[in-house]
C-alpha positions in Angstrom: -84.5 142.6 -52.2 -83.6 140.3 -55.0 -81.3 137.5 -54.6 -79.0 136.4 -57.4 -78.4 132.9 -58.2 -74.8 131.9 -58.2 -73.5 128.9 -60.0 -70.1 127.6 -59.1 -68.7 125.2 -61.5 -65.9 123.2 -60.0 -62.7 122.6 -62.3 -60.7 120.8 -59.6 -60.6 120.0 -56.0 -57.3 119.5 -54.4 -58.3 118.2 -50.9 -61.4 116.4 -49.7 -62.8 118.2 -46.7 -64.4 115.6 -44.5 -66.9 116.8 -41.9 -66.5 120.4 -42.9 -68.9 122.0 -40.4 -67.4 119.9 -37.4 -64.0 121.3 -38.1 -65.2 124.7 -37.7 -63.9 125.5 -41.2 -65.1 128.6 -43.3 -65.4 129.1 -47.0 -64.9 132.2 -49.0 -65.2 132.8 -52.7 -63.1 135.5 -54.6 -63.6 136.6 -58.0 -60.1 136.0 -59.2 -59.7 137.3 -62.8 -57.0 134.5 -63.2 -57.7 131.9 -60.7 -54.3 130.0 -61.3 -52.3 132.8 -59.9 -54.5 133.4 -57.0 -54.7 129.8 -56.2 -50.9 129.4 -55.9 -50.7 132.2 -53.5 -53.5 131.3 -51.2 -52.4 127.7 -51.1 -49.3 128.8 -49.4 -51.4 130.7 -46.6 -51.1 129.0 -43.2 -54.7 128.2 -42.2 -55.9 127.6 -45.7 -57.1 123.9 -45.8 -58.0 123.8 -49.6 -58.6 126.0 -52.7 -60.8 125.1 -55.7 -60.9 126.9 -59.1 -64.1 127.5 -60.9 -66.5 129.9 -62.5 -69.6 132.0 -61.2 -72.4 133.5 -63.0 -72.6 133.3 -66.9 -75.3 132.1 -69.2 -73.7 129.1 -70.7 -74.2 125.6 -69.0 -70.9 123.8 -68.2 -68.7 126.0 -70.2 -65.2 125.1 -71.2 -62.3 126.9 -69.8 -61.5 128.3 -73.5 -65.1 129.7 -73.6 -65.0 131.4 -70.3 -61.6 132.9 -70.9 -62.8 134.2 -74.3 -65.5 136.1 -72.5 -68.5 134.9 -74.5 -70.2 133.0 -71.6 -70.5 135.9 -69.1 -68.8 133.7 -66.3 -66.2 135.0 -63.9 -63.2 132.9 -62.8 -63.4 132.6 -59.1 -61.4 130.8 -56.3 -63.1 129.1 -53.4 -61.0 129.0 -50.3 -61.7 126.7 -47.3 -59.8 127.9 -44.3 -59.5 127.6 -40.6 -60.5 131.1 -38.9 -58.6 130.2 -36.0 -55.5 130.4 -37.9 -56.3 133.0 -40.7 -59.1 135.6 -40.8 -61.3 136.5 -43.6 -60.0 139.9 -43.4 -56.5 138.7 -44.1 -57.6 136.6 -47.1 -59.5 139.5 -48.3 -56.4 141.7 -47.9 -54.3 139.4 -49.7 -56.9 139.0 -52.7 -56.8 142.8 -53.0 -53.1 142.8 -53.2 -53.1 140.1 -56.0 -55.8 142.1 -58.0 -53.6 145.2 -58.2 
């Protein structure tokens, strides 16, 4: 089995997450197409602690938003969601993401 290297370039972080593991928080990353729209919705879900927009994959090191959105870098816009699984399940977040993609 081959493992693909994933690079996550952070654009902005809206909340510092101290002692991530001690809080029993989980992290999920969704390919968002347009992360701004996805971020706005996910931020309102009870149990979501923070969202961070960024890019995955691609061939250009430290690309600008303009380059990524033009499609020349090969990156995908993604949204990383930190959440409390005691308050919201991964399945619920995935279901919501699926609805946003339609």
